[in-house]
PAVEX-330087 format. One record per residue (C-alpha): residue in one letter; z, y, x; residue number from 1. Coordinates in nm, 2 decimals. Example, Ala and Ser with C-alpha at 12.3 -4.5 7.8 and 13.67 -1.06 7.14 Angstrom:
node rest A, w 0.78, v -0.45, u 1.23, nr 1
node rest S, w 0.71, v -0.11, u 1.37, nr 2
end
This chain:
node rest M, w 0.97, v -10.29, u -12.43, nr 1
node rest N, w 0.99, v -10.60, u -12.66, nr 2
node rest E, w 0.71, v -10.73, u -12.88, nr 3
node rest K, w 0.86, v -10.56, u -13.19, nr 4
node rest S, w 0.87, v -10.22, u -13.02, nr 5
node rest Q, w 0.51, v -10.26, u -12.89, nr 6
node rest A, w 0.39, v -10.35, u -13.24, nr 7
node rest Q, w 0.56, v -10.04, u -13.38, nr 8
node rest A, w 0.41, v -9.82, u -13.11, nr 9
node rest G, w 0.07, v -9.97, u -13.18, nr 10
node rest T, w 0.11, v -9.90, u -13.55, nr 11
node rest M, w 0.22, v -9.54, u -13.48, nr 12
node rest D, w -0.08, v -9.49, u -13.25, nr 13
node rest R, w -0.33, v -9.62, u -13.51, nr 14
node rest A, w -0.17, v -9.40, u -13.78, nr 15
node rest R, w -0.20, v -9.10, u -13.56, nr 16
node rest L, w -0.56, v -9.18, u -13.49, nr 17
node rest R, w -0.64, v -9.22, u -13.86, nr 18
node rest R, w -0.46, v -8.89, u -13.93, nr 19
node rest V, w -0.65, v -8.70, u -13.66, nr 20
node rest K, w -0.99, v -8.84, u -13.78, nr 21
node rest L, w -0.91, v -8.77, u -14.14, nr 22
node rest V, w -0.82, v -8.40, u -14.06, nr 23
node rest F, w -1.13, v -8.34, u -13.85, nr 24
node rest S, w -1.35, v -8.52, u -14.10, nr 25
node rest G, w -1.23, v -8.28, u -14.37, nr 26
node rest I, w -1.26, v -7.98, u -14.14, nr 27
node rest Y, w -1.62, v -8.07, u -14.05, nr 28
node rest F, w -1.71, v -8.13, u -14.41, nr 29
node rest F, w -1.59, v -7.78, u -14.52, nr 30
node rest F, w -1.71, v -7.62, u -14.20, nr 31
node rest M, w -2.07, v -7.73, u -14.25, nr 32
node rest L, w -2.05, v -7.69, u -14.63, nr 33
node rest A, w -1.99, v -7.32, u -14.57, nr 34
node rest R, w -2.25, v -7.29, u -14.29, nr 35
node rest A, w -2.52, v -7.44, u -14.52, nr 36
node rest V, w -2.48, v -7.17, u -14.78, nr 37
node rest F, w -2.68, v -6.92, u -14.57, nr 38
node rest G, w -2.77, v -7.08, u -14.23, nr 39
node rest P, w -3.08, v -7.27, u -14.33, nr 40
node rest F, w -3.22, v -6.97, u -14.51, nr 41
node rest I, w -3.20, v -6.70, u -14.24, nr 42
node rest T, w -3.58, v -6.71, u -14.19, nr 43
node rest V, w -3.63, v -6.68, u -14.56, nr 44
node rest Y, w -3.39, v -6.38, u -14.56, nr 45
node rest L, w -3.59, v -6.21, u -14.29, nr 46
node rest E, w -3.92, v -6.28, u -14.48, nr 47
node rest E, w -3.76, v -6.13, u -14.80, nr 48
node rest K, w -3.69, v -5.82, u -14.59, nr 49
node rest G, w -4.07, v -5.79, u -14.53, nr 50
node rest L, w -4.09, v -5.90, u -14.17, nr 51
node rest S, w -4.39, v -6.09, u -14.03, nr 52
node rest A, w -4.37, v -6.42, u -13.84, nr 53
node rest E, w -4.41, v -6.23, u -13.51, nr 54
node rest Q, w -4.12, v -5.99, u -13.60, nr 55
node rest I, w -3.91, v -6.28, u -13.71, nr 56
node rest G, w -3.97, v -6.45, u -13.38, nr 57
node rest V, w -3.86, v -6.13, u -13.20, nr 58
node rest I, w -3.54, v -6.10, u -13.40, nr 59
node rest T, w -3.45, v -6.47, u -13.36, nr 60
node rest G, w -3.53, v -6.44, u -12.99, nr 61
node rest I, w -3.29, v -6.14, u -12.96, nr 62
node rest N, w -3.03, v -6.35, u -13.13, nr 63
node rest S, w -3.08, v -6.62, u -12.88, nr 64
node rest F, w -3.02, v -6.37, u -12.60, nr 65
node rest V, w -2.69, v -6.29, u -12.77, nr 66
node rest I, w -2.60, v -6.66, u -12.78, nr 67
node rest I, w -2.66, v -6.68, u -12.40, nr 68
node rest L, w -2.40, v -6.40, u -12.35, nr 69
node rest S, w -2.15, v -6.47, u -12.62, nr 70
node rest Q, w -2.11, v -6.85, u -12.60, nr 71
node rest P, w -1.99, v -6.87, u -12.23, nr 72
node rest L, w -1.77, v -6.57, u -12.30, nr 73
node rest W, w -1.59, v -6.75, u -12.59, nr 74
node rest G, w -1.58, v -7.07, u -12.39, nr 75
node rest I, w -1.40, v -6.88, u -12.11, nr 76
node rest V, w -1.16, v -6.72, u -12.36, nr 77
node rest S, w -1.08, v -7.06, u -12.51, nr 78
node rest D, w -1.01, v -7.22, u -12.17, nr 79
node rest R, w -0.81, v -6.92, u -12.06, nr 80
node rest M, w -0.60, v -6.92, u -12.38, nr 81
node rest R, w -0.57, v -7.30, u -12.37, nr 82
node rest S, w -0.64, v -7.31, u -12.74, nr 83
node rest T, w -0.98, v -7.39, u -12.87, nr 84
node rest R, w -0.85, v -7.37, u -13.23, nr 85
node rest K, w -0.73, v -7.01, u -13.21, nr 86
node rest T, w -1.05, v -6.90, u -13.05, nr 87
node rest L, w -1.24, v -7.08, u -13.33, nr 88
node rest V, w -1.03, v -6.90, u -13.59, nr 89
node rest L, w -1.12, v -6.56, u -13.44, nr 90
node rest C, w -1.49, v -6.64, u -13.44, nr 91
node rest V, w -1.49, v -6.76, u -13.80, nr 92
node rest L, w -1.29, v -6.47, u -13.93, nr 93
node rest F, w -1.51, v -6.20, u -13.77, nr 94
node rest Q, w -1.82, v -6.38, u -13.88, nr 95
node rest A, w -1.70, v -6.36, u -14.24, nr 96
node rest V, w -1.64, v -5.99, u -14.20, nr 97
node rest F, w -1.97, v -5.90, u -14.03, nr 98
node rest A, w -2.18, v -6.13, u -14.25, nr 99
node rest M, w -2.15, v -5.87, u -14.52, nr 100
node rest S, w -2.33, v -5.61, u -14.30, nr 101
node rest L, w -2.65, v -5.81, u -14.36, nr 102
node rest L, w -2.65, v -5.68, u -14.71, nr 103
node rest L, w -2.68, v -5.32, u -14.58, nr 104
node rest A, w -2.96, v -5.38, u -14.33, nr 105
node rest S, w -3.30, v -5.25, u -14.45, nr 106
node rest D, w -3.55, v -5.20, u -14.16, nr 107
node rest M, w -3.61, v -5.41, u -13.86, nr 108
node rest F, w -3.38, v -5.22, u -13.63, nr 109
node rest L, w -3.08, v -5.24, u -13.86, nr 110
node rest I, w -3.15, v -5.61, u -13.94, nr 111
node rest A, w -3.16, v -5.68, u -13.56, nr 112
node rest A, w -2.84, v -5.49, u -13.50, nr 113
node rest A, w -2.66, v -5.67, u -13.79, nr 114
node rest F, w -2.77, v -6.01, u -13.66, nr 115
node rest I, w -2.66, v -5.93, u -13.30, nr 116
node rest I, w -2.31, v -5.86, u -13.42, nr 117
node rest Y, w -2.31, v -6.16, u -13.66, nr 118
node rest T, w -2.45, v -6.40, u -13.40, nr 119
node rest S, w -2.20, v -6.29, u -13.13, nr 120
node rest F, w -1.93, v -6.46, u -13.34, nr 121
node rest S, w -2.11, v -6.73, u -13.53, nr 122
node rest S, w -2.30, v -6.89, u -13.23, nr 123
node rest S, w -1.99, v -7.03, u -13.06, nr 124
node rest E, w -1.84, v -7.20, u -13.36, nr 125
node rest G, w -2.03, v -7.52, u -13.31, nr 126
node rest P, w -1.94, v -7.60, u -12.95, nr 127
node rest L, w -1.58, v -7.47, u -13.00, nr 128
node rest M, w -1.54, v -7.70, u -13.30, nr 129
node rest D, w -1.70, v -8.00, u -13.11, nr 130
node rest T, w -1.48, v -7.95, u -12.80, nr 131
node rest W, w -1.16, v -7.92, u -13.01, nr 132
node rest A, w -1.24, v -8.23, u -13.21, nr 133
node rest L, w -1.36, v -8.44, u -12.92, nr 134
node rest T, w -1.05, v -8.36, u -12.71, nr 135
node rest S, w -0.82, v -8.44, u -13.00, nr 136
node rest I, w -0.99, v -8.76, u -13.10, nr 137
node rest K, w -1.00, v -8.88, u -12.73, nr 138
node rest S, w -0.63, v -8.80, u -12.70, nr 139
node rest A, w -0.56, v -9.00, u -13.01, nr 140
node rest G, w -0.72, v -9.31, u -12.85, nr 141
node rest D, w -1.08, v -9.32, u -12.96, nr 142
node rest P, w -1.31, v -9.19, u -12.68, nr 143
node rest N, w -1.64, v -9.27, u -12.87, nr 144
node rest G, w -1.53, v -9.18, u -13.22, nr 145
node rest M, w -1.68, v -8.83, u -13.25, nr 146
node rest G, w -2.00, v -8.93, u -13.43, nr 147
node rest P, w -1.85, v -9.08, u -13.75, nr 148
node rest V, w -1.63, v -8.77, u -13.78, nr 149
node rest K, w -1.92, v -8.53, u -13.74, nr 150
node rest M, w -2.10, v -8.74, u -14.00, nr 151
node rest W, w -1.89, v -8.57, u -14.27, nr 152
node rest G, w -2.02, v -8.24, u -14.16, nr 153
node rest C, w -2.37, v -8.36, u -14.21, nr 154
node rest I, w -2.28, v -8.47, u -14.56, nr 155
node rest G, w -2.12, v -8.14, u -14.64, nr 156
node rest F, w -2.43, v -7.95, u -14.51, nr 157
node rest S, w -2.68, v -8.16, u -14.70, nr 158
node rest L, w -2.49, v -8.12, u -15.03, nr 159
node rest S, w -2.45, v -7.74, u -14.98, nr 160
node rest S, w -2.80, v -7.67, u -14.87, nr 161
node rest V, w -2.95, v -7.83, u -15.19, nr 162
node rest V, w -2.73, v -7.62, u -15.41, nr 163
node rest S, w -2.79, v -7.31, u -15.21, nr 164
node rest G, w -3.17, v -7.36, u -15.21, nr 165
node rest M, w -3.18, v -7.38, u -15.59, nr 166
node rest F, w -2.95, v -7.07, u -15.61, nr 167
node rest I, w -3.16, v -6.87, u -15.37, nr 168
node rest S, w -3.48, v -6.98, u -15.54, nr 169
node rest R, w -3.35, v -6.83, u -15.87, nr 170
node rest Y, w -3.19, v -6.52, u -15.72, nr 171
node rest S, w -3.23, v -6.42, u -15.35, nr 172
node rest T, w -3.08, v -6.49, u -15.01, nr 173
node rest S, w -2.88, v -6.17, u -15.03, nr 174
node rest A, w -2.70, v -6.31, u -15.34, nr 175
node rest V, w -2.54, v -6.59, u -15.14, nr 176
node rest I, w -2.41, v -6.37, u -14.86, nr 177
node rest P, w -2.08, v -6.27, u -15.04, nr 178
node rest I, w -2.03, v -6.64, u -15.13, nr 179
node rest F, w -2.09, v -6.74, u -14.77, nr 180
node rest S, w -1.85, v -6.48, u -14.64, nr 181
node rest G, w -1.58, v -6.58, u -14.89, nr 182
node rest M, w -1.60, v -6.95, u -14.78, nr 183
node rest L, w -1.57, v -6.85, u -14.42, nr 184
node rest L, w -1.25, v -6.66, u -14.50, nr 185
node rest I, w -1.11, v -6.97, u -14.66, nr 186
node rest L, w -1.21, v -7.18, u -14.36, nr 187
node rest S, w -1.03, v -6.94, u -14.12, nr 188
node rest I, w -0.71, v -6.98, u -14.32, nr 189
node rest V, w -0.74, v -7.36, u -14.32, nr 190
node rest L, w -0.80, v -7.36, u -13.95, nr 191
node rest L, w -0.48, v -7.15, u -13.90, nr 192
node rest L, w -0.28, v -7.41, u -14.09, nr 193
node rest V, w -0.41, v -7.71, u -13.90, nr 194
node rest K, w -0.19, v -7.84, u -13.62, nr 195
node rest T, w -0.35, v -8.11, u -13.40, nr 196
node rest E, w -0.28, v -7.97, u -13.05, nr 197
node rest G, w 0.04, v -8.04, u -12.86, nr 198
node rest A, w 0.27, v -7.78, u -12.73, nr 199
node rest P, w 0.08, v -7.46, u -12.63, nr 200
node rest A, w -0.02, v -7.46, u -12.27, nr 201
node rest K, w 0.03, v -7.16, u -12.05, nr 202
node rest A, w -0.27, v -6.93, u -12.04, nr 203
node rest S, w -0.46, v -6.94, u -11.71, nr 204
node rest S, w -0.59, v -6.66, u -11.51, nr 205
node rest L, w -0.96, v -6.63, u -11.43, nr 206
node rest R, w -0.88, v -6.69, u -11.06, nr 207
node rest D, w -0.70, v -7.01, u -11.14, nr 208
node rest M, w -0.99, v -7.13, u -11.36, nr 209
node rest Q, w -1.24, v -7.11, u -11.06, nr 210
node rest L, w -1.54, v -7.05, u -11.28, nr 211
node rest G, w -1.77, v -7.07, u -10.98, nr 212
node rest R, w -1.75, v -7.45, u -11.01, nr 213
node rest V, w -1.97, v -7.44, u -11.32, nr 214
node rest F, w -2.27, v -7.30, u -11.12, nr 215
node rest R, w -2.21, v -7.52, u -10.81, nr 216
node rest D, w -2.24, v -7.84, u -11.01, nr 217
node rest K, w -2.59, v -7.97, u -10.93, nr 218
node rest R, w -2.58, v -8.24, u -11.21, nr 219
node rest F, w -2.50, v -7.97, u -11.46, nr 220
node rest L, w -2.77, v -7.73, u -11.34, nr 221
node rest V, w -3.04, v -7.99, u -11.33, nr 222
node rest F, w -2.95, v -8.12, u -11.68, nr 223
node rest L, w -2.95, v -7.76, u -11.82, nr 224
node rest T, w -3.30, v -7.70, u -11.68, nr 225
node rest Y, w -3.42, v -8.02, u -11.85, nr 226
node rest T, w -3.26, v -7.93, u -12.19, nr 227
node rest F, w -3.41, v -7.58, u -12.17, nr 228
node rest F, w -3.77, v -7.71, u -12.15, nr 229
node rest M, w -3.71, v -8.00, u -12.39, nr 230
node rest Q, w -3.57, v -7.77, u -12.66, nr 231
node rest L, w -3.84, v -7.50, u -12.64, nr 232
node rest A, w -4.06, v -7.64, u -12.90, nr 233
node rest H, w -3.78, v -7.74, u -13.13, nr 234
node rest R, w -3.63, v -7.40, u -13.15, nr 235
node rest G, w -3.96, v -7.26, u -13.28, nr 236
node rest N, w -4.00, v -7.56, u -13.51, nr 237
node rest Y, w -3.65, v -7.51, u -13.66, nr 238
node rest T, w -3.70, v -7.14, u -13.71, nr 239
node rest F, w -4.04, v -7.16, u -13.88, nr 240
node rest Y, w -4.04, v -7.48, u -14.08, nr 241
node rest P, w -3.92, v -7.29, u -14.39, nr 242
node rest L, w -4.22, v -7.06, u -14.36, nr 243
node rest L, w -4.45, v -7.36, u -14.33, nr 244
node rest I, w -4.31, v -7.50, u -14.65, nr 245
node rest K, w -4.38, v -7.17, u -14.83, nr 246
node rest R, w -4.72, v -7.13, u -14.67, nr 247
node rest L, w -4.82, v -7.47, u -14.81, nr 248
node rest G, w -4.71, v -7.37, u -15.16, nr 249
node rest G, w -4.34, v -7.47, u -15.17, nr 250
node rest D, w -4.04, v -7.26, u -15.27, nr 251
node rest N, w -3.69, v -7.19, u -15.14, nr 252
node rest A, w -3.55, v -7.49, u -15.33, nr 253
node rest L, w -3.77, v -7.72, u -15.12, nr 254
node rest V, w -3.63, v -7.55, u -14.81, nr 255
node rest G, w -3.29, v -7.66, u -14.93, nr 256
node rest Y, w -3.41, v -8.02, u -14.99, nr 257
node rest A, w -3.56, v -8.03, u -14.64, nr 258
node rest S, w -3.24, v -7.91, u -14.49, nr 259
node rest A, w -3.05, v -8.17, u -14.69, nr 260
node rest L, w -3.27, v -8.45, u -14.57, nr 261
node rest M, w -3.23, v -8.33, u -14.21, nr 262
node rest F, w -2.85, v -8.36, u -14.23, nr 263
node rest V, w -2.86, v -8.69, u -14.42, nr 264
node rest S, w -3.06, v -8.84, u -14.14, nr 265
node rest E, w -2.82, v -8.68, u -13.89, nr 266
node rest A, w -2.53, v -8.84, u -14.08, nr 267
node rest V, w -2.68, v -9.19, u -14.02, nr 268
node rest I, w -2.72, v -9.13, u -13.65, nr 269
node rest M, w -2.37, v -8.99, u -13.62, nr 270
node rest F, w -2.23, v -9.30, u -13.79, nr 271
node rest L, w -2.42, v -9.52, u -13.55, nr 272
node rest S, w -2.35, v -9.32, u -13.24, nr 273
node rest K, w -2.02, v -9.49, u -13.16, nr 274
node rest K, w -2.20, v -9.82, u -13.10, nr 275
node rest M, w -2.48, v -9.65, u -12.91, nr 276
node rest L, w -2.23, v -9.48, u -12.67, nr 277
node rest K, w -2.08, v -9.82, u -12.58, nr 278
node rest K, w -2.42, v -9.95, u -12.47, nr 279
node rest V, w -2.61, v -9.65, u -12.34, nr 280
node rest K, w -2.52, v -9.35, u -12.12, nr 281
node rest P, w -2.52, v -9.01, u -12.30, nr 282
node rest E, w -2.81, v -8.87, u -12.09, nr 283
node rest V, w -3.03, v -9.17, u -12.19, nr 284
node rest L, w -2.96, v -9.08, u -12.56, nr 285
node rest V, w -3.09, v -8.73, u -12.48, nr 286
node rest M, w -3.41, v -8.86, u -12.33, nr 287
node rest A, w -3.46, v -9.09, u -12.62, nr 288
node rest S, w -3.43, v -8.80, u -12.86, nr 289
node rest S, w -3.72, v -8.62, u -12.70, nr 290
node rest F, w -3.97, v -8.88, u -12.82, nr 291
node rest A, w -3.83, v -8.84, u -13.17, nr 292
node rest F, w -3.88, v -8.46, u -13.14, nr 293
node rest A, w -4.24, v -8.52, u -13.04, nr 294
node rest L, w -4.30, v -8.75, u -13.33, nr 295
node rest W, w -4.15, v -8.49, u -13.57, nr 296
node rest H, w -4.38, v -8.22, u -13.44, nr 297
node rest L, w -4.68, v -8.45, u -13.46, nr 298
node rest L, w -4.60, v -8.52, u -13.83, nr 299
node rest L, w -4.57, v -8.15, u -13.90, nr 300
node rest S, w -4.90, v -8.08, u -13.73, nr 301
node rest F, w -5.08, v -8.29, u -13.99, nr 302
node rest A, w -4.88, v -8.16, u -14.29, nr 303
node rest Q, w -5.11, v -8.07, u -14.58, nr 304
node rest A, w -4.85, v -8.02, u -14.85, nr 305
node rest P, w -4.49, v -7.90, u -14.87, nr 306
node rest V, w -4.36, v -8.25, u -14.94, nr 307
node rest H, w -4.51, v -8.36, u -14.60, nr 308
node rest V, w -4.29, v -8.10, u -14.42, nr 309
node rest V, w -3.98, v -8.20, u -14.63, nr 310
node rest L, w -4.03, v -8.57, u -14.55, nr 311
node rest A, w -4.09, v -8.50, u -14.18, nr 312
node rest C, w -3.75, v -8.35, u -14.16, nr 313
node rest L, w -3.60, v -8.70, u -14.18, nr 314
node rest M, w -3.68, v -8.70, u -13.81, nr 315
node rest D, w -3.40, v -8.46, u -13.75, nr 316
node rest G, w -3.15, v -8.74, u -13.72, nr 317
node rest P, w -3.32, v -8.95, u -13.45, nr 318
node rest S, w -3.40, v -8.62, u -13.26, nr 319
node rest F, w -3.15, v -8.34, u -13.29, nr 320
node rest A, w -2.84, v -8.55, u -13.39, nr 321
node rest L, w -2.91, v -8.79, u -13.10, nr 322
node rest F, w -2.96, v -8.50, u -12.87, nr 323
node rest T, w -2.64, v -8.32, u -12.96, nr 324
node rest I, w -2.42, v -8.63, u -12.93, nr 325
node rest G, w -2.57, v -8.71, u -12.60, nr 326
node rest V, w -2.52, v -8.35, u -12.46, nr 327
node rest L, w -2.17, v -8.33, u -12.60, nr 328
node rest Y, w -2.06, v -8.66, u -12.43, nr 329
node rest Y, w -2.25, v -8.59, u -12.11, nr 330
node rest M, w -2.09, v -8.25, u -12.07, nr 331
node rest D, w -1.75, v -8.40, u -12.14, nr 332
node rest S, w -1.80, v -8.67, u -11.87, nr 333
node rest I, w -1.90, v -8.42, u -11.59, nr 334
node rest A, w -1.68, v -8.12, u -11.67, nr 335
node rest P, w -1.34, v -8.06, u -11.50, nr 336
node rest P, w -1.07, v -8.10, u -11.77, nr 337
node rest D, w -0.95, v -7.74, u -11.75, nr 338
node rest I, w -1.29, v -7.58, u -11.82, nr 339
node rest R, w -1.45, v -7.83, u -12.06, nr 340
node rest T, w -1.50, v -7.57, u -12.33, nr 341
node rest T, w -1.68, v -7.34, u -12.07, nr 342
node rest Y, w -1.92, v -7.63, u -11.98, nr 343
node rest Q, w -1.99, v -7.70, u -12.35, nr 344
node rest T, w -2.06, v -7.34, u -12.44, nr 345
node rest V, w -2.27, v -7.27, u -12.13, nr 346
node rest A, w -2.48, v -7.58, u -12.21, nr 347
node rest Y, w -2.52, v -7.47, u -12.57, nr 348
node rest S, w -2.62, v -7.12, u -12.47, nr 349
node rest I, w -2.90, v -7.26, u -12.26, nr 350
node rest Y, w -3.05, v -7.52, u -12.49, nr 351
node rest F, w -2.99, v -7.32, u -12.80, nr 352
node rest G, w -2.99, v -6.96, u -12.67, nr 353
node rest L, w -3.23, v -6.93, u -12.38, nr 354
node rest S, w -3.47, v -7.19, u -12.53, nr 355
node rest G, w -3.45, v -7.00, u -12.85, nr 356
node rest I, w -3.56, v -6.67, u -12.69, nr 357
node rest V, w -3.87, v -6.82, u -12.53, nr 358
node rest G, w -3.94, v -7.08, u -12.80, nr 359
node rest N, w -3.91, v -6.84, u -13.10, nr 360
node rest V, w -4.10, v -6.55, u -12.95, nr 361
node rest F, w -4.39, v -6.77, u -12.83, nr 362
node rest S, w -4.39, v -6.98, u -13.15, nr 363
node rest G, w -4.41, v -6.66, u -13.36, nr 364
node rest W, w -4.70, v -6.54, u -13.14, nr 365
node rest M, w -4.88, v -6.87, u -13.16, nr 366
node rest I, w -4.85, v -6.89, u -13.54, nr 367
node rest E, w -4.99, v -6.54, u -13.58, nr 368
node rest N, w -5.28, v -6.59, u -13.33, nr 369
node rest L, w -5.35, v -6.97, u -13.31, nr 370
node rest G, w -5.18, v -7.12, u -13.62, nr 371
node rest Y, w -4.92, v -7.39, u -13.67, nr 372
node rest R, w -5.10, v -7.70, u -13.54, nr 373
node rest P, w -5.16, v -7.57, u -13.18, nr 374
node rest M, w -4.80, v -7.47, u -13.17, nr 375
node rest Y, w -4.69, v -7.82, u -13.25, nr 376
node rest W, w -4.93, v -7.99, u -13.01, nr 377
node rest I, w -4.83, v -7.76, u -12.72, nr 378
node rest G, w -4.47, v -7.83, u -12.81, nr 379
node rest I, w -4.52, v -8.21, u -12.79, nr 380
node rest G, w -4.66, v -8.17, u -12.44, nr 381
node rest V, w -4.37, v -7.96, u -12.31, nr 382
node rest T, w -4.11, v -8.19, u -12.47, nr 383
node rest V, w -4.25, v -8.52, u -12.34, nr 384
node rest G, w -4.35, v -8.37, u -12.00, nr 385
node rest S, w -4.00, v -8.24, u -11.93, nr 386
node rest T, w -3.84, v -8.57, u -12.02, nr 387
node rest L, w -4.07, v -8.76, u -11.79, nr 388
node rest V, w -3.99, v -8.52, u -11.50, nr 389
node rest F, w -3.61, v -8.56, u -11.57, nr 390
node rest A, w -3.64, v -8.94, u -11.59, nr 391
node rest L, w -3.82, v -8.94, u -11.25, nr 392
node rest Y, w -3.56, v -8.71, u -11.10, nr 393
node rest R, w -3.28, v -8.93, u -11.23, nr 394
node rest K, w -3.44, v -9.24, u -11.09, nr 395
node rest N, w -3.49, v -9.09, u -10.75, nr 396
node rest A, w -3.13, v -8.95, u -10.74, nr 397
node rest G, w -3.00, v -9.30, u -10.83, nr 398
node rest A, w -3.20, v -9.45, u -10.55, nr 399
node rest R, w -3.06, v -9.19, u -10.30, nr 400
node rest R, w -2.71, v -9.26, u -10.41, nr 401
node rest G, w -2.77, v -9.64, u -10.37, nr 402
node rest A, w -2.92, v -9.59, u -10.02, nr 403
node rest G, w -2.62, v -9.37, u -9.92, nr 404
node rest A, w -2.38, v -9.64, u -10.03, nr 405
end
C-alpha cells in the first residue's frame, strides 16, 4: 500500500470513529434524558403512595433481587443472539409499556408487583448500552474513549432531572409517568434505526457459550465480592437521599437539582477518564472511588439543611462515575470476547442488585430505628474496610504471581 492509500485509509478510519462516537453520544444523551424523567424520583413516588422508609427499603430490596435474576438473563440472551442492540430495544420497549402499570398500583403489594415487572426490563439497559457502545468504540479504534461518550448521557440526565423535579414539585410523580413512557417508546424506535454493528453473527447455543467459565474465573469472583461490600452503603444512600432532603425541609425541585449536580460531576469524570485509563488500571480507579464514597457519606452525616445534601451530591462524580468506568473496563479486560455482555450484566447484578437488597433493607431499618447519621458512619466503615481488604489481597496475589515467575 502506497503512502496515498495509507493516508486515505487513515482518513476513513478517523471519519468512522467520529461517526461512531457522534452516534453513541446522541444515543446516550437521549437515553439518559428519558431515564431522568422518572428515575431519580422513584423514592418520592413511593413516599407519595404513603409508604414508610422501612417499606420503601423492602420494595427497593425486592427490586434489587429482580436485578440479580434479570440482568444475567438479558446478558445471556444478548450473547446468544449476538446482538446487544436488539436485546436493548426489547428491554426499552417493554419498560415503556409496563411503566404505565405504576399508575394503577395503589397498595404496597400492587406497587411491589408493578416494580418487579418494570425492573425486570429496565435494570439491564445500562450494562447493555455500555457493552454495545464500548464494543463499537473499541472496534472503531479508540479503546479508552468510552468516558467522553458517556459524558453526554450525564449532561442529558442533569438537564432532564432539573425540569422533571420542578414539574413533579408542581404536580406529582404520577404525572410524569406517561411522559416517561412516551420518551422510551421514541428511544426504542431510534435504537431500531441505528446501525453500528457489522454483519449479524450466527446465534450461539448455550452449550457453545460455556457459561460455566463465568463462575470459574477467580479474578471475577473476588472482584464481585469486593464490589458487593463496597456498594452496600451507597445503595442505601442513593435510595434515601431524596427523603433526607425532604426531612430537612426541601422539596422535590431540590431533589431534581441534587440529581443534576450528581450527573454534572459525573460528566467531568467521564471526560477525564480517557486520560486516567492510560495511566491507571481500571481496578485501581474502583479502589480510589471508595474513598470518595466515604467522603460523600461523611458530608451527608453532618448535613443540617437541604442545601448541604444537594451540594454533597457533587461527590457522585469522583465516586460513582469513577467506579462505573473502572468496573466497565475491568470486566471488559478479563471477559472472554464471546460472553462479554454476560460478564457485564452479572457484575452489575451483584454491585447494583445484591448490594441493593442488603443495603436498602438495612438502611431503611437503620433510618427508622437509629437515624440517618449512624447509617452513614457504618457505611463509611464497610466501604473503606472492604477496599483495604481487596488492596491487601491484590498485593498478595501480585506477590505470588511474581514468585511463580
